[in-house]
C-alpha positions as CSV (number, residue, x, y, z in Angstrom):
1,M,-27.8,-30.2,-36.4
2,A,-31.1,-29.9,-38.2
3,Q,-33.7,-32.5,-38.4
4,F,-34.1,-33.0,-42.2
5,Y,-37.6,-34.5,-42.3
6,S,-40.5,-36.1,-40.6
7,N,-43.6,-37.7,-41.9
8,D,-45.6,-34.4,-42.1
9,Q,-42.9,-32.0,-43.5
10,S,-43.2,-30.5,-46.9
11,I,-40.5,-30.4,-49.6
12,Q,-40.1,-26.7,-48.7
13,Q,-39.2,-27.6,-45.2
14,L,-36.8,-30.3,-46.4
15,L,-35.1,-27.9,-48.9
16,N,-34.9,-25.2,-46.3
17,A,-33.4,-27.6,-43.8
18,L,-30.8,-28.8,-46.3
19,F,-29.7,-25.3,-47.4
20,N,-30.1,-23.4,-44.2
21,H,-28.6,-25.8,-41.7
22,S,-26.0,-27.6,-43.8
23,P,-22.3,-26.7,-43.5
24,S,-21.2,-23.6,-45.5
25,H,-19.1,-25.8,-47.8
26,I,-22.3,-27.7,-48.8
27,Q,-24.2,-24.4,-49.4
28,S,-21.3,-23.1,-51.5
29,Q,-21.6,-26.0,-53.9
30,F,-24.9,-24.6,-55.1
31,N,-25.4,-21.5,-57.2
32,L,-28.6,-20.3,-55.6
33,S,-29.0,-17.5,-58.2
34,K,-29.0,-20.0,-61.1
35,T,-32.3,-19.6,-62.9
36,C,-34.6,-21.7,-65.2
37,S,-34.5,-20.4,-68.7
38,R,-38.2,-21.2,-69.2
39,C,-40.0,-19.9,-66.1
40,G,-37.2,-17.7,-64.6
41,L,-37.3,-19.2,-61.1
42,S,-34.0,-19.3,-59.2
43,L,-32.8,-22.2,-57.1
44,Q,-33.2,-19.8,-54.1
45,Q,-36.9,-19.2,-55.0
46,I,-37.5,-23.0,-55.4
47,V,-35.9,-23.5,-51.9
48,H,-38.1,-20.8,-50.5
49,N,-41.3,-21.8,-52.2
50,G,-40.8,-25.6,-52.0
51,K,-42.1,-25.9,-55.6
52,F,-40.6,-26.0,-59.1
53,G,-41.9,-23.6,-61.6
54,C,-42.1,-25.8,-64.7
55,S,-40.8,-29.1,-66.2
56,E,-37.7,-27.3,-67.5
57,C,-36.7,-26.7,-63.8
58,F,-36.0,-30.4,-63.5
59,K,-33.5,-30.2,-66.4
60,T,-32.0,-26.9,-65.2
61,F,-31.5,-28.0,-61.7
62,N,-30.8,-31.7,-62.4
63,Q,-27.4,-31.8,-60.6
64,E,-28.8,-29.9,-57.6
65,I,-31.8,-32.3,-57.4
66,I,-29.5,-35.3,-57.5
67,H,-27.3,-33.9,-54.8
68,I,-30.3,-33.1,-52.6
69,A,-31.7,-36.6,-53.0
70,Q,-28.3,-38.2,-52.3
71,R,-27.9,-36.1,-49.2
72,V,-31.4,-36.8,-47.8
73,Q,-31.2,-40.5,-48.7
74,H,-27.7,-41.0,-47.2
75,G,-25.8,-41.2,-50.5
76,A,-28.5,-43.0,-52.6
77,D,-29.9,-41.3,-55.7
78,E,-32.8,-43.7,-56.0
79,H,-35.5,-44.3,-53.4
80,I,-36.6,-48.0,-53.3
81,G,-39.1,-47.5,-50.4
82,Y,-40.5,-50.0,-48.1
83,V,-41.0,-53.5,-49.4
84,S,-43.2,-56.0,-47.5
85,D,-41.8,-59.4,-46.6
86,N,-44.0,-61.1,-49.1
87,A,-43.0,-58.7,-51.9
88,S,-39.3,-58.9,-50.8
89,E,-39.4,-62.7,-51.3
90,K,-40.8,-62.3,-54.8
91,I,-38.2,-59.6,-55.7
92,Q,-35.4,-61.9,-54.4
93,L,-36.8,-64.8,-56.5
94,K,-36.9,-62.7,-59.6
95,Q,-33.4,-61.4,-59.0
96,R,-32.1,-65.0,-58.5
97,I,-33.8,-66.1,-61.8
98,S,-32.3,-63.1,-63.6
99,D,-28.8,-63.9,-62.2
100,L,-29.1,-67.6,-63.1
101,Q,-30.3,-66.7,-66.6
102,Q,-27.2,-64.6,-67.1
103,K,-24.9,-67.3,-65.6
104,M,-26.5,-69.9,-68.0
105,E,-25.9,-67.6,-71.0
106,D,-22.3,-66.9,-70.0
107,A,-21.6,-70.6,-69.4
108,A,-23.1,-71.5,-72.9
109,K,-20.9,-68.8,-74.5
110,E,-17.9,-70.3,-72.9
111,Q,-19.0,-73.7,-74.0
112,A,-19.4,-75.0,-70.4
113,F,-22.5,-76.9,-71.4
114,E,-22.7,-79.1,-68.3
115,L,-22.6,-76.0,-66.1
116,A,-25.2,-74.3,-68.4
117,A,-27.4,-77.3,-68.0
118,D,-27.2,-77.2,-64.2
119,Y,-28.2,-73.5,-64.4
120,R,-31.1,-74.4,-66.7
121,D,-32.4,-77.0,-64.3
122,Q,-32.1,-74.5,-61.4
123,L,-34.0,-72.0,-63.5
124,K,-36.7,-74.4,-64.2
125,E,-37.3,-75.1,-60.5
126,L,-37.3,-71.4,-59.6
127,K,-39.7,-70.5,-62.4
128,E,-42.0,-73.2,-61.2
129,R,-41.9,-71.7,-57.7
130,E,-42.5,-68.2,-59.2
131,S,-45.8,-69.3,-60.8
């Protein structure tokens, strides 16, 4: 099994590892001869060079890029990166505020005004902590 990346590997090494060491059924999902209509680069050339030729390549190879990202990031198509403990707490607080805001609005729509008032009070406390 290939090692897909380390801290000092380039995108070229990553793409080569993905295409050259993945099972044949994964490689067969890609049309390596597919080309960009603007610059003419093929997916095979991009894998070999480790570089896209132009901005149109991202549109042309959109599905392939998403598949590569998901494969490298264990199924995720979005990288959230490392979050420090301090930033993580702030993010969690913002998410909690957003969730309570939605719950309060939903409760008000359903005319559950006491519940909406409870959510409002909780929101007030959280927003004070946020400041």
